[in-house]
N, C-alpha and C positions, 0 to 999 in steps of 0.2 A: 464541490461536492454537494454543497447545500446544507440542508436541514439535518445535521448530525447522524450520519449513518452508524449502524451497528457493527459490532465484530462479526456477526452471522452474515451480513451483507457482504462484507469484505472477504470471508471465507468462501462464500459462493463465487465471488468474483475472482478470487485465486484459482479455484476449481476450473471456472471457465477458460482462463489463461492456460492451465495445465493441460486441459482437453483439446485446446487448440494448437498444442505442441510448444507452447513457451515454456521456457525453463526459468526465467527470472523476471523479477517485476521491481519497480521503484516506487518509493512515496513521493508524491508530488503536492507539497504544501502550498497553501495561497501565499501571494507576495507579502502578506502582512502577518505573517504566522509568529507563534511563540517560539522561545529559544528550544523547548522540547521537541517542537515539530521540526524546527529548522536543523536539529541534529540528525534527524532520520532522513532528510532531504537527500534525494539522488543517489541513494545507496543502492548498489546492485545486490538483491537478495535472491537467493535460491529458493523456488517455489517449494521444492520437496523438503526442505529444512525449516522453513519458515514456522515460527512460533507466534502465539497471540501477541507477543510484544513487538513483533515486526510489521504488523500492519494497523492501520488506523482502526478505530480511534484511538488516540494515545491519552486523551483526557476528556472530560465532560464536554467541552465546547469545541472539540477538534473538527476542523474542516478540511482535513487533508484527503486527498485521493491516491488512487494507485494507478499505474501505467504498466502495461506489459512490455517486456523488452525482447521483443520477437525477433530481432536480428542479432542477437547476442548468443553465442555458442557457449 
């Protein structure tokens, strides 16, 4: 993701996923992530019920990203 994105950035990204018809997303951490981010890795999360704790950043130096799961029903 690069230089520390904010919660509002990811809220907009999730809205774009939902607007395009996606129902789920997953967190995609970098390969050298911390244990906190690794715990969130590859979980299928329903966009409609996602809370602020379900999407990055999870901590001050978080480098996680999100991916839409457009082929999941």
